[in-house]
Biotite code that builds the C-alpha atoms (Angstrom):
import biotite.structure as struc

atoms = struc.array([
    struc.Atom([24.937, -64.880, -22.155], chain_id="A", res_id=1, res_name="MET", atom_name="CA", element="C"),
    struc.Atom([25.952, -67.747, -19.875], chain_id="A", res_id=2, res_name="LYS", atom_name="CA", element="C"),
    struc.Atom([28.548, -67.389, -17.153], chain_id="A", res_id=3, res_name="THR", atom_name="CA", element="C"),
    struc.Atom([30.873, -70.177, -16.020], chain_id="A", res_id=4, res_name="LEU", atom_name="CA", element="C"),
    struc.Atom([32.604, -69.888, -12.657], chain_id="A", res_id=5, res_name="LEU", atom_name="CA", element="C"),
    struc.Atom([35.761, -72.000, -12.346], chain_id="A", res_id=6, res_name="HIS", atom_name="CA", element="C"),
    struc.Atom([36.830, -72.739, -8.771], chain_id="A", res_id=7, res_name="LEU", atom_name="CA", element="C"),
    struc.Atom([40.474, -73.824, -8.775], chain_id="A", res_id=8, res_name="VAL", atom_name="CA", element="C"),
    struc.Atom([41.335, -75.839, -5.655], chain_id="A", res_id=9, res_name="ALA", atom_name="CA", element="C"),
    struc.Atom([44.866, -76.950, -6.555], chain_id="A", res_id=10, res_name="SER", atom_name="CA", element="C"),
    struc.Atom([48.050, -74.944, -5.899], chain_id="A", res_id=11, res_name="PRO", atom_name="CA", element="C"),
    struc.Atom([50.064, -76.808, -8.578], chain_id="A", res_id=12, res_name="ARG", atom_name="CA", element="C"),
    struc.Atom([49.349, -74.541, -11.524], chain_id="A", res_id=13, res_name="GLY", atom_name="CA", element="C"),
    struc.Atom([50.454, -76.056, -14.833], chain_id="A", res_id=14, res_name="GLU", atom_name="CA", element="C"),
    struc.Atom([51.338, -79.321, -13.063], chain_id="A", res_id=15, res_name="LEU", atom_name="CA", element="C"),
    struc.Atom([47.754, -79.807, -11.904], chain_id="A", res_id=16, res_name="SER", atom_name="CA", element="C"),
    struc.Atom([45.931, -82.722, -13.506], chain_id="A", res_id=17, res_name="ASN", atom_name="CA", element="C"),
    struc.Atom([42.554, -81.332, -12.490], chain_id="A", res_id=18, res_name="THR", atom_name="CA", element="C"),
    struc.Atom([43.402, -78.020, -14.158], chain_id="A", res_id=19, res_name="LEU", atom_name="CA", element="C"),
    struc.Atom([44.277, -79.826, -17.401], chain_id="A", res_id=20, res_name="LYS", atom_name="CA", element="C"),
    struc.Atom([40.897, -81.538, -17.397], chain_id="A", res_id=21, res_name="ILE", atom_name="CA", element="C"),
    struc.Atom([39.018, -78.408, -16.342], chain_id="A", res_id=22, res_name="ALA", atom_name="CA", element="C"),
    struc.Atom([40.533, -76.472, -19.229], chain_id="A", res_id=23, res_name="ARG", atom_name="CA", element="C"),
    struc.Atom([38.966, -78.971, -21.613], chain_id="A", res_id=24, res_name="GLU", atom_name="CA", element="C"),
    struc.Atom([35.619, -78.472, -19.865], chain_id="A", res_id=25, res_name="VAL", atom_name="CA", element="C"),
    struc.Atom([35.960, -74.713, -20.300], chain_id="A", res_id=26, res_name="ILE", atom_name="CA", element="C"),
    struc.Atom([37.048, -75.055, -23.937], chain_id="A", res_id=27, res_name="ALA", atom_name="CA", element="C"),
    struc.Atom([33.964, -77.179, -24.577], chain_id="A", res_id=28, res_name="ARG", atom_name="CA", element="C"),
    struc.Atom([31.777, -74.532, -22.942], chain_id="A", res_id=29, res_name="PHE", atom_name="CA", element="C"),
    struc.Atom([33.362, -71.765, -25.009], chain_id="A", res_id=30, res_name="GLN", atom_name="CA", element="C"),
    struc.Atom([32.924, -73.709, -28.249], chain_id="A", res_id=31, res_name="SER", atom_name="CA", element="C"),
    struc.Atom([29.190, -73.975, -27.567], chain_id="A", res_id=32, res_name="GLN", atom_name="CA", element="C"),
    struc.Atom([28.804, -70.481, -26.084], chain_id="A", res_id=33, res_name="HIS", atom_name="CA", element="C"),
    struc.Atom([31.265, -68.171, -27.876], chain_id="A", res_id=34, res_name="PRO", atom_name="CA", element="C"),
    struc.Atom([29.763, -65.158, -26.115], chain_id="A", res_id=35, res_name="ASP", atom_name="CA", element="C"),
    struc.Atom([29.892, -66.838, -22.707], chain_id="A", res_id=36, res_name="GLY", atom_name="CA", element="C"),
    struc.Atom([31.842, -65.442, -19.775], chain_id="A", res_id=37, res_name="LYS", atom_name="CA", element="C"),
    struc.Atom([34.442, -67.429, -17.822], chain_id="A", res_id=38, res_name="VAL", atom_name="CA", element="C"),
    struc.Atom([35.135, -66.241, -14.270], chain_id="A", res_id=39, res_name="ASP", atom_name="CA", element="C"),
    struc.Atom([38.124, -67.957, -12.618], chain_id="A", res_id=40, res_name="THR", atom_name="CA", element="C"),
    struc.Atom([38.554, -67.995, -8.847], chain_id="A", res_id=41, res_name="LEU", atom_name="CA", element="C"),
    struc.Atom([41.878, -69.463, -7.699], chain_id="A", res_id=42, res_name="ASP", atom_name="CA", element="C"),
    struc.Atom([41.149, -70.446, -4.118], chain_id="A", res_id=43, res_name="LEU", atom_name="CA", element="C"),
    struc.Atom([44.834, -70.655, -3.208], chain_id="A", res_id=44, res_name="PHE", atom_name="CA", element="C"),
    struc.Atom([45.516, -67.156, -4.536], chain_id="A", res_id=45, res_name="ALA", atom_name="CA", element="C"),
    struc.Atom([42.343, -65.627, -3.090], chain_id="A", res_id=46, res_name="GLU", atom_name="CA", element="C"),
    struc.Atom([42.242, -64.352, 0.486], chain_id="A", res_id=47, res_name="SER", atom_name="CA", element="C"),
    struc.Atom([38.917, -65.829, 1.496], chain_id="A", res_id=48, res_name="LEU", atom_name="CA", element="C"),
    struc.Atom([37.205, -64.003, 4.359], chain_id="A", res_id=49, res_name="PRO", atom_name="CA", element="C"),
    struc.Atom([37.521, -65.752, 7.714], chain_id="A", res_id=50, res_name="PRO", atom_name="CA", element="C"),
    struc.Atom([34.437, -67.082, 9.439], chain_id="A", res_id=51, res_name="MET", atom_name="CA", element="C"),
    struc.Atom([35.371, -65.122, 12.523], chain_id="A", res_id=52, res_name="SER", atom_name="CA", element="C"),
    struc.Atom([33.341, -64.623, 15.692], chain_id="A", res_id=53, res_name="LEU", atom_name="CA", element="C"),
    struc.Atom([31.745, -61.517, 14.191], chain_id="A", res_id=54, res_name="THR", atom_name="CA", element="C"),
    struc.Atom([30.997, -63.270, 10.891], chain_id="A", res_id=55, res_name="ALA", atom_name="CA", element="C"),
    struc.Atom([29.498, -66.223, 12.751], chain_id="A", res_id=56, res_name="THR", atom_name="CA", element="C"),
    struc.Atom([27.375, -63.862, 14.839], chain_id="A", res_id=57, res_name="ASP", atom_name="CA", element="C"),
    struc.Atom([26.004, -62.508, 11.572], chain_id="A", res_id=58, res_name="GLY", atom_name="CA", element="C"),
    struc.Atom([25.133, -66.015, 10.421], chain_id="A", res_id=59, res_name="LYS", atom_name="CA", element="C"),
    struc.Atom([23.206, -66.661, 13.623], chain_id="A", res_id=60, res_name="TYR", atom_name="CA", element="C"),
    struc.Atom([21.364, -63.376, 13.182], chain_id="A", res_id=61, res_name="ARG", atom_name="CA", element="C"),
    struc.Atom([20.193, -64.552, 9.769], chain_id="A", res_id=62, res_name="LEU", atom_name="CA", element="C"),
    struc.Atom([19.257, -67.976, 11.122], chain_id="A", res_id=63, res_name="LEU", atom_name="CA", element="C"),
    struc.Atom([17.122, -66.334, 13.813], chain_id="A", res_id=64, res_name="SER", atom_name="CA", element="C"),
    struc.Atom([15.263, -64.144, 11.323], chain_id="A", res_id=65, res_name="GLY", atom_name="CA", element="C"),
    struc.Atom([17.171, -60.948, 12.036], chain_id="A", res_id=66, res_name="LYS", atom_name="CA", element="C"),
    struc.Atom([19.127, -58.759, 9.634], chain_id="A", res_id=67, res_name="GLU", atom_name="CA", element="C"),
    struc.Atom([22.831, -58.059, 9.686], chain_id="A", res_id=68, res_name="LEU", atom_name="CA", element="C"),
    struc.Atom([23.606, -55.061, 11.866], chain_id="A", res_id=69, res_name="ASP", atom_name="CA", element="C"),
    struc.Atom([26.310, -52.396, 11.924], chain_id="A", res_id=70, res_name="ALA", atom_name="CA", element="C"),
    struc.Atom([28.606, -54.680, 13.904], chain_id="A", res_id=71, res_name="GLU", atom_name="CA", element="C"),
    struc.Atom([28.365, -57.726, 11.648], chain_id="A", res_id=72, res_name="THR", atom_name="CA", element="C"),
    struc.Atom([28.003, -56.085, 8.233], chain_id="A", res_id=73, res_name="MET", atom_name="CA", element="C"),
    struc.Atom([31.706, -55.169, 7.744], chain_id="A", res_id=74, res_name="PRO", atom_name="CA", element="C"),
    struc.Atom([32.723, -58.823, 8.241], chain_id="A", res_id=75, res_name="ALA", atom_name="CA", element="C"),
    struc.Atom([29.936, -59.913, 5.924], chain_id="A", res_id=76, res_name="TRP", atom_name="CA", element="C"),
    struc.Atom([30.653, -57.642, 2.967], chain_id="A", res_id=77, res_name="GLN", atom_name="CA", element="C"),
    struc.Atom([33.317, -59.965, 1.462], chain_id="A", res_id=78, res_name="PRO", atom_name="CA", element="C"),
    struc.Atom([31.140, -62.980, 2.284], chain_id="A", res_id=79, res_name="ILE", atom_name="CA", element="C"),
    struc.Atom([28.221, -61.474, 0.395], chain_id="A", res_id=80, res_name="LEU", atom_name="CA", element="C"),
    struc.Atom([30.509, -60.666, -2.537], chain_id="A", res_id=81, res_name="ALA", atom_name="CA", element="C"),
    struc.Atom([31.508, -64.338, -2.861], chain_id="A", res_id=82, res_name="HIS", atom_name="CA", element="C"),
    struc.Atom([27.892, -65.459, -2.535], chain_id="A", res_id=83, res_name="ILE", atom_name="CA", element="C"),
    struc.Atom([26.819, -63.114, -5.327], chain_id="A", res_id=84, res_name="GLU", atom_name="CA", element="C"),
    struc.Atom([29.712, -64.256, -7.507], chain_id="A", res_id=85, res_name="ARG", atom_name="CA", element="C"),
    struc.Atom([28.569, -67.859, -7.080], chain_id="A", res_id=86, res_name="PHE", atom_name="CA", element="C"),
    struc.Atom([24.916, -66.989, -7.678], chain_id="A", res_id=87, res_name="LYS", atom_name="CA", element="C"),
    struc.Atom([25.785, -65.085, -10.864], chain_id="A", res_id=88, res_name="ALA", atom_name="CA", element="C"),
    struc.Atom([27.166, -68.236, -12.503], chain_id="A", res_id=89, res_name="ALA", atom_name="CA", element="C"),
    struc.Atom([24.980, -70.488, -14.620], chain_id="A", res_id=90, res_name="ASP", atom_name="CA", element="C"),
    struc.Atom([27.647, -73.206, -14.558], chain_id="A", res_id=91, res_name="ILE", atom_name="CA", element="C"),
    struc.Atom([30.212, -73.893, -11.846], chain_id="A", res_id=92, res_name="VAL", atom_name="CA", element="C"),
    struc.Atom([33.300, -75.994, -12.531], chain_id="A", res_id=93, res_name="VAL", atom_name="CA", element="C"),
    struc.Atom([35.211, -77.195, -9.470], chain_id="A", res_id=94, res_name="ILE", atom_name="CA", element="C"),
    struc.Atom([38.682, -78.603, -10.125], chain_id="A", res_id=95, res_name="SER", atom_name="CA", element="C"),
    struc.Atom([40.059, -80.268, -7.025], chain_id="A", res_id=96, res_name="SER", atom_name="CA", element="C"),
    struc.Atom([42.488, -83.040, -6.139], chain_id="A", res_id=97, res_name="PRO", atom_name="CA", element="C"),
    struc.Atom([41.813, -85.427, -3.290], chain_id="A", res_id=98, res_name="MET", atom_name="CA", element="C"),
    struc.Atom([43.985, -84.551, -0.305], chain_id="A", res_id=99, res_name="TRP", atom_name="CA", element="C"),
    struc.Atom([44.157, -86.998, 2.602], chain_id="A", res_id=100, res_name="ASN", atom_name="CA", element="C"),
    struc.Atom([40.945, -88.631, 1.347], chain_id="A", res_id=101, res_name="PHE", atom_name="CA", element="C"),
    struc.Atom([39.012, -85.339, 1.312], chain_id="A", res_id=102, res_name="GLY", atom_name="CA", element="C"),
    struc.Atom([38.941, -81.887, -0.207], chain_id="A", res_id=103, res_name="MET", atom_name="CA", element="C"),
    struc.Atom([41.743, -79.313, 0.075], chain_id="A", res_id=104, res_name="PRO", atom_name="CA", element="C"),
    struc.Atom([41.163, -76.973, 2.991], chain_id="A", res_id=105, res_name="TYR", atom_name="CA", element="C"),
    struc.Atom([40.638, -73.943, 0.740], chain_id="A", res_id=106, res_name="VAL", atom_name="CA", element="C"),
    struc.Atom([37.653, -75.601, -0.939], chain_id="A", res_id=107, res_name="LEU", atom_name="CA", element="C"),
    struc.Atom([36.049, -76.377, 2.421], chain_id="A", res_id=108, res_name="LYS", atom_name="CA", element="C"),
    struc.Atom([36.750, -72.781, 3.465], chain_id="A", res_id=109, res_name="HIS", atom_name="CA", element="C"),
    struc.Atom([35.003, -71.538, 0.326], chain_id="A", res_id=110, res_name="TYR", atom_name="CA", element="C"),
    struc.Atom([31.882, -73.574, 1.044], chain_id="A", res_id=111, res_name="PHE", atom_name="CA", element="C"),
    struc.Atom([31.918, -72.412, 4.663], chain_id="A", res_id=112, res_name="ASP", atom_name="CA", element="C"),
    struc.Atom([31.886, -68.851, 3.314], chain_id="A", res_id=113, res_name="VAL", atom_name="CA", element="C"),
    struc.Atom([29.104, -69.153, 0.729], chain_id="A", res_id=114, res_name="ILE", atom_name="CA", element="C"),
    struc.Atom([26.682, -71.647, 2.311], chain_id="A", res_id=115, res_name="LEU", atom_name="CA", element="C"),
    struc.Atom([24.723, -69.045, 4.215], chain_id="A", res_id=116, res_name="GLN", atom_name="CA", element="C"),
    struc.Atom([21.079, -68.962, 5.319], chain_id="A", res_id=117, res_name="PRO", atom_name="CA", element="C"),
    struc.Atom([18.632, -66.859, 3.295], chain_id="A", res_id=118, res_name="ARG", atom_name="CA", element="C"),
    struc.Atom([21.188, -66.669, 0.490], chain_id="A", res_id=119, res_name="HIS", atom_name="CA", element="C"),
    struc.Atom([21.832, -70.229, -0.724], chain_id="A", res_id=120, res_name="LEU", atom_name="CA", element="C"),
    struc.Atom([19.328, -72.033, 1.492], chain_id="A", res_id=121, res_name="PHE", atom_name="CA", element="C"),
    struc.Atom([16.397, -71.328, 3.770], chain_id="A", res_id=122, res_name="ARG", atom_name="CA", element="C"),
    struc.Atom([14.333, -73.207, 6.303], chain_id="A", res_id=123, res_name="TYR", atom_name="CA", element="C"),
    struc.Atom([10.633, -73.683, 5.611], chain_id="A", res_id=124, res_name="THR", atom_name="CA", element="C"),
    struc.Atom([7.814, -75.529, 7.337], chain_id="A", res_id=125, res_name="GLU", atom_name="CA", element="C"),
    struc.Atom([8.718, -78.480, 5.112], chain_id="A", res_id=126, res_name="ASN", atom_name="CA", element="C"),
    struc.Atom([12.402, -78.395, 6.001], chain_id="A", res_id=127, res_name="GLY", atom_name="CA", element="C"),
    struc.Atom([15.451, -76.839, 4.335], chain_id="A", res_id=128, res_name="PRO", atom_name="CA", element="C"),
    struc.Atom([15.151, -75.564, 0.771], chain_id="A", res_id=129, res_name="GLU", atom_name="CA", element="C"),
    struc.Atom([18.074, -74.919, -1.564], chain_id="A", res_id=130, res_name="GLY", atom_name="CA", element="C"),
    struc.Atom([18.117, -71.557, -3.321], chain_id="A", res_id=131, res_name="LEU", atom_name="CA", element="C"),
    struc.Atom([20.632, -72.383, -6.073], chain_id="A", res_id=132, res_name="ALA", atom_name="CA", element="C"),
    struc.Atom([18.246, -74.469, -8.167], chain_id="A", res_id=133, res_name="LYS", atom_name="CA", element="C"),
    struc.Atom([18.875, -74.578, -11.894], chain_id="A", res_id=134, res_name="GLY", atom_name="CA", element="C"),
    struc.Atom([22.608, -74.148, -11.574], chain_id="A", res_id=135, res_name="LYS", atom_name="CA", element="C"),
    struc.Atom([24.846, -76.779, -13.162], chain_id="A", res_id=136, res_name="ARG", atom_name="CA", element="C"),
    struc.Atom([27.969, -77.980, -11.360], chain_id="A", res_id=137, res_name="VAL", atom_name="CA", element="C"),
    struc.Atom([30.780, -80.047, -12.878], chain_id="A", res_id=138, res_name="ILE", atom_name="CA", element="C"),
    struc.Atom([33.367, -81.407, -10.459], chain_id="A", res_id=139, res_name="VAL", atom_name="CA", element="C"),
    struc.Atom([36.764, -82.457, -11.814], chain_id="A", res_id=140, res_name="VAL", atom_name="CA", element="C"),
    struc.Atom([38.829, -84.529, -9.389], chain_id="A", res_id=141, res_name="THR", atom_name="CA", element="C"),
    struc.Atom([42.075, -86.483, -9.358], chain_id="A", res_id=142, res_name="SER", atom_name="CA", element="C"),
    struc.Atom([43.017, -89.233, -6.926], chain_id="A", res_id=143, res_name="HIS", atom_name="CA", element="C"),
    struc.Atom([46.334, -90.895, -6.208], chain_id="A", res_id=144, res_name="GLY", atom_name="CA", element="C"),
    struc.Atom([44.637, -94.267, -5.792], chain_id="A", res_id=145, res_name="GLY", atom_name="CA", element="C"),
    struc.Atom([41.477, -95.815, -7.184], chain_id="A", res_id=146, res_name="ASP", atom_name="CA", element="C"),
    struc.Atom([38.527, -95.136, -4.885], chain_id="A", res_id=147, res_name="TYR", atom_name="CA", element="C"),
    struc.Atom([35.806, -96.210, -7.301], chain_id="A", res_id=148, res_name="SER", atom_name="CA", element="C"),
    struc.Atom([34.925, -99.571, -5.748], chain_id="A", res_id=149, res_name="GLU", atom_name="CA", element="C"),
    struc.Atom([35.667, -102.085, -3.014], chain_id="A", res_id=150, res_name="GLY", atom_name="CA", element="C"),
    struc.Atom([36.874, -101.154, 0.484], chain_id="A", res_id=151, res_name="PRO", atom_name="CA", element="C"),
    struc.Atom([38.645, -98.051, -0.857], chain_id="A", res_id=152, res_name="ALA", atom_name="CA", element="C"),
    struc.Atom([35.305, -96.520, -1.927], chain_id="A", res_id=153, res_name="LYS", atom_name="CA", element="C"),
    struc.Atom([34.459, -95.794, 1.714], chain_id="A", res_id=154, res_name="ALA", atom_name="CA", element="C"),
    struc.Atom([37.686, -93.780, 1.966], chain_id="A", res_id=155, res_name="MET", atom_name="CA", element="C"),
    struc.Atom([36.503, -91.276, -0.651], chain_id="A", res_id=156, res_name="ASP", atom_name="CA", element="C"),
    struc.Atom([35.654, -88.305, 1.544], chain_id="A", res_id=157, res_name="LEU", atom_name="CA", element="C"),
    struc.Atom([35.725, -85.868, -1.366], chain_id="A", res_id=158, res_name="LEU", atom_name="CA", element="C"),
    struc.Atom([32.699, -86.736, -3.504], chain_id="A", res_id=159, res_name="GLU", atom_name="CA", element="C"),
    struc.Atom([30.103, -87.488, -0.769], chain_id="A", res_id=160, res_name="PRO", atom_name="CA", element="C"),
    struc.Atom([30.543, -84.176, 1.129], chain_id="A", res_id=161, res_name="PRO", atom_name="CA", element="C"),
    struc.Atom([30.448, -82.221, -2.126], chain_id="A", res_id=162, res_name="LEU", atom_name="CA", element="C"),
    struc.Atom([27.249, -83.996, -3.147], chain_id="A", res_id=163, res_name="ARG", atom_name="CA", element="C"),
    struc.Atom([25.745, -83.289, 0.282], chain_id="A", res_id=164, res_name="THR", atom_name="CA", element="C"),
    struc.Atom([26.590, -79.574, 0.295], chain_id="A", res_id=165, res_name="MET", atom_name="CA", element="C"),
    struc.Atom([25.538, -79.038, -3.310], chain_id="A", res_id=166, res_name="LEU", atom_name="CA", element="C"),
    struc.Atom([22.327, -80.993, -2.805], chain_id="A", res_id=167, res_name="GLY", atom_name="CA", element="C"),
    struc.Atom([21.532, -78.928, 0.281], chain_id="A", res_id=168, res_name="PHE", atom_name="CA", element="C"),
    struc.Atom([21.583, -75.718, -1.778], chain_id="A", res_id=169, res_name="ILE", atom_name="CA", element="C"),
    struc.Atom([19.451, -77.156, -4.571], chain_id="A", res_id=170, res_name="GLY", atom_name="CA", element="C"),
    struc.Atom([21.979, -78.835, -6.883], chain_id="A", res_id=171, res_name="ILE", atom_name="CA", element="C"),
    struc.Atom([21.267, -82.553, -6.387], chain_id="A", res_id=172, res_name="PRO", atom_name="CA", element="C"),
    struc.Atom([22.988, -83.956, -9.485], chain_id="A", res_id=173, res_name="GLU", atom_name="CA", element="C"),
    struc.Atom([26.478, -82.537, -10.042], chain_id="A", res_id=174, res_name="PRO", atom_name="CA", element="C"),
    struc.Atom([28.554, -84.141, -12.786], chain_id="A", res_id=175, res_name="THR", atom_name="CA", element="C"),
    struc.Atom([31.816, -85.759, -11.652], chain_id="A", res_id=176, res_name="PHE", atom_name="CA", element="C"),
    struc.Atom([34.795, -86.332, -13.951], chain_id="A", res_id=177, res_name="ILE", atom_name="CA", element="C"),
    struc.Atom([37.504, -88.307, -12.165], chain_id="A", res_id=178, res_name="LYS", atom_name="CA", element="C"),
    struc.Atom([41.079, -89.203, -12.998], chain_id="A", res_id=179, res_name="ALA", atom_name="CA", element="C"),
    struc.Atom([42.171, -92.169, -10.889], chain_id="A", res_id=180, res_name="GLN", atom_name="CA", element="C"),
    struc.Atom([44.568, -93.737, -10.017], chain_id="A", res_id=181, res_name="PRO", atom_name="CA", element="C"),
    struc.Atom([47.160, -91.087, -10.764], chain_id="A", res_id=182, res_name="MET", atom_name="CA", element="C"),
    struc.Atom([49.956, -92.355, -8.504], chain_id="A", res_id=183, res_name="LEU", atom_name="CA", element="C"),
    struc.Atom([49.260, -95.891, -7.378], chain_id="A", res_id=184, res_name="GLY", atom_name="CA", element="C"),
    struc.Atom([49.520, -97.800, -10.668], chain_id="A", res_id=185, res_name="ALA", atom_name="CA", element="C"),
    struc.Atom([52.444, -96.219, -12.490], chain_id="A", res_id=186, res_name="GLY", atom_name="CA", element="C"),
    struc.Atom([52.868, -93.410, -15.033], chain_id="A", res_id=187, res_name="PRO", atom_name="CA", element="C"),
    struc.Atom([51.400, -95.278, -18.012], chain_id="A", res_id=188, res_name="GLU", atom_name="CA", element="C"),
    struc.Atom([48.122, -95.931, -16.227], chain_id="A", res_id=189, res_name="VAL", atom_name="CA", element="C"),
    struc.Atom([48.078, -92.344, -14.957], chain_id="A", res_id=190, res_name="ALA", atom_name="CA", element="C"),
    struc.Atom([48.407, -90.975, -18.480], chain_id="A", res_id=191, res_name="GLN", atom_name="CA", element="C"),
    struc.Atom([45.671, -93.312, -19.680], chain_id="A", res_id=192, res_name="GLN", atom_name="CA", element="C"),
    struc.Atom([43.289, -92.219, -16.912], chain_id="A", res_id=193, res_name="LYS", atom_name="CA", element="C"),
    struc.Atom([44.077, -88.551, -17.531], chain_id="A", res_id=194, res_name="LEU", atom_name="CA", element="C"),
    struc.Atom([43.342, -89.006, -21.238], chain_id="A", res_id=195, res_name="ALA", atom_name="CA", element="C"),
    struc.Atom([40.044, -90.727, -20.427], chain_id="A", res_id=196, res_name="GLN", atom_name="CA", element="C"),
    struc.Atom([39.002, -87.859, -18.164], chain_id="A", res_id=197, res_name="ALA", atom_name="CA", element="C"),
    struc.Atom([39.909, -85.308, -20.835], chain_id="A", res_id=198, res_name="ILE", atom_name="CA", element="C"),
    struc.Atom([37.822, -87.228, -23.371], chain_id="A", res_id=199, res_name="GLU", atom_name="CA", element="C"),
    struc.Atom([34.888, -87.198, -20.946], chain_id="A", res_id=200, res_name="ALA", atom_name="CA", element="C"),
    struc.Atom([35.274, -83.421, -20.670], chain_id="A", res_id=201, res_name="ALA", atom_name="CA", element="C"),
    struc.Atom([35.232, -83.065, -24.448], chain_id="A", res_id=202, res_name="LYS", atom_name="CA", element="C"),
    struc.Atom([31.898, -84.900, -24.642], chain_id="A", res_id=203, res_name="ARG", atom_name="CA", element="C"),
    struc.Atom([30.057, -82.473, -22.355], chain_id="A", res_id=204, res_name="LEU", atom_name="CA", element="C"),
    struc.Atom([27.170, -80.429, -23.684], chain_id="A", res_id=205, res_name="THR", atom_name="CA", element="C"),
    struc.Atom([26.117, -77.066, -22.290], chain_id="A", res_id=206, res_name="PHE", atom_name="CA", element="C"),
])
């Protein structure tokens, strides 16, 4: 049985364009895997653990080859729970708008929580090695403007960091489905681009 983890990084609920597209992705998954499990994590509703001084001390313990101790373990228990939830998924769907050219702060917070040494990556004599190999990630994004080409492409600070972080943990080729422009060219164009993104979602195979 395959498990799909859906990370929701928009607070807009039913108004969210990325959620509309992501639902088509999930429906496609369910049509191909009727016995599959869908685990939804709403990052705006979830109280993600803070990367506090104690939590950071734990990270440095792991980086230095030590184990978590009695002082750091309490702060790390919710961190480990989120790591295991991510690791348990065969497929991860991230639905996120572009905010101020980058990702919403809750999505960055989530990656700061789960990207931990000896859990999702490790250092070897040949350099860093990702430990999430074999996992499939589909990223659904919406953008007010069109950042696909020209000078505006350099202003897309959402896709490149996601590719970097995912590649670092062993997922070098995430699939991106983008709806753009959603604000800068009028409502008719926005509806057309949304429909195109939904059609792309419906063509996915799992």
